[in-house]
C-alpha positions in Angstrom: -2.0 -2.9 13.1 -3.4 -4.6 16.0 -2.8 -8.6 16.2 -6.5 -9.3 16.3 -7.3 -7.3 12.9 -3.9 -9.3 11.1 -5.8 -12.5 12.2 -9.1 -11.8 11.2 -7.5 -10.4 7.8 -5.1 -13.5 7.6 -8.9 -15.4 7.8 -10.3 -13.9 5.3 -7.5 -13.8 2.7 -7.2 -17.6 3.1 -10.8 -18.0 2.5 -10.8 -15.8 -0.5 -7.8 -17.9 -1.8 -9.6 -21.0 -1.3 -12.6 -19.4 -3.3 -10.3 -18.5 -6.1 -9.0 -22.1 -6.6 -12.4 -23.0 -6.5 -13.3 -20.7 -9.5 -10.4 -22.1 -11.3 -11.5 -25.4 -11.0 -15.0 -24.2 -11.9 -13.8 -23.0 -15.6 -11.7 -26.5 -16.1 -14.9 -28.3 -14.9 -16.6 -25.9 -17.6 -19.3 -25.2 -14.8 -22.4 -23.5 -15.4 -21.4 -19.6 -16.3 -24.2 -18.2 -13.4 -22.6 -20.5 -10.8 -19.2 -19.1 -11.8 -20.2 -15.4 -11.8 -21.9 -16.3 -8.5 -18.6 -17.1 -7.1 -17.1 -14.3 -8.5 -19.1 -12.0 -6.6 -18.6 -14.0 -3.4 -14.7 -13.4 -3.7 -15.2 -9.6 -4.6 -17.6 -9.2 -1.3 -14.8 -11.1 0.5 -12.1 -8.3 -1.0 -14.4 -5.6 -0.3 -14.7 -6.8 3.4 -10.6 -7.6 4.1 -10.5 -3.9 2.4 -13.2 -2.5 4.9 -11.1 -3.7 7.8 -7.8 -2.3 6.7 -9.6 1.0 6.2 -10.9 1.0 9.5 -7.4 0.3 10.8 -6.2 3.2 8.7 -8.8 5.7 9.7 -8.6 4.8 13.3 -4.8 5.0 13.4 -2.9 6.8 10.6 -5.4 9.4 9.9 -6.6 10.2 13.3 -2.9 10.5 14.1 -2.3 12.6 11.6 -5.4 15.1 12.5 -4.1 15.0 16.3 -0.6 15.8 15.6 -0.7 19.7 14.9 1.4 19.3 11.7 -0.3 20.8 9.3 1.3 19.4 6.5 0.8 16.0 7.5 -2.9 16.1 8.0 -3.1 17.6 4.4 -1.1 15.2 3.0 -3.8 12.5 4.9 -6.6 14.3 3.8 -5.3 14.2 0.6 -4.1 10.6 0.5 -7.9 9.4 1.8 -9.5 12.1 -0.8 -7.5 9.8 -3.8 -8.5 6.7 -1.9 -12.4 7.1 -1.5 -12.4 8.6 -5.0 -10.6 5.7 -6.3 -13.1 3.1 -4.8 -16.3 5.3 -5.6 -16.5 3.9 -8.7 
C-alpha cells in the first residue's frame, strides 16, 4: 500500500476513533437519541470512506496484478474474491 494511502487511512481512522469515543460520551450523558443516531451515521460514512480507499488500492494493485499475471487460476481466484466482497457489501 502506498505511503500516502496509509497516511490518509490513518487520518480517517483516528477521526473515526474520536467519533466513537464521542458516541460513548453521548450515551453516558443521555444525549438526545437523534443526535446519537446522527453521530452513528457520521461514523458509518467515515468507515465507508476508509473502505473505499482500501478497495481502490486493492483494485489498482492486487487485482490488477492478478489479472495481468497470465496465471488463469490466480485471476479466477481474484475474481471470486472480488465477487464475494461486492456481494457482501451490496446489502
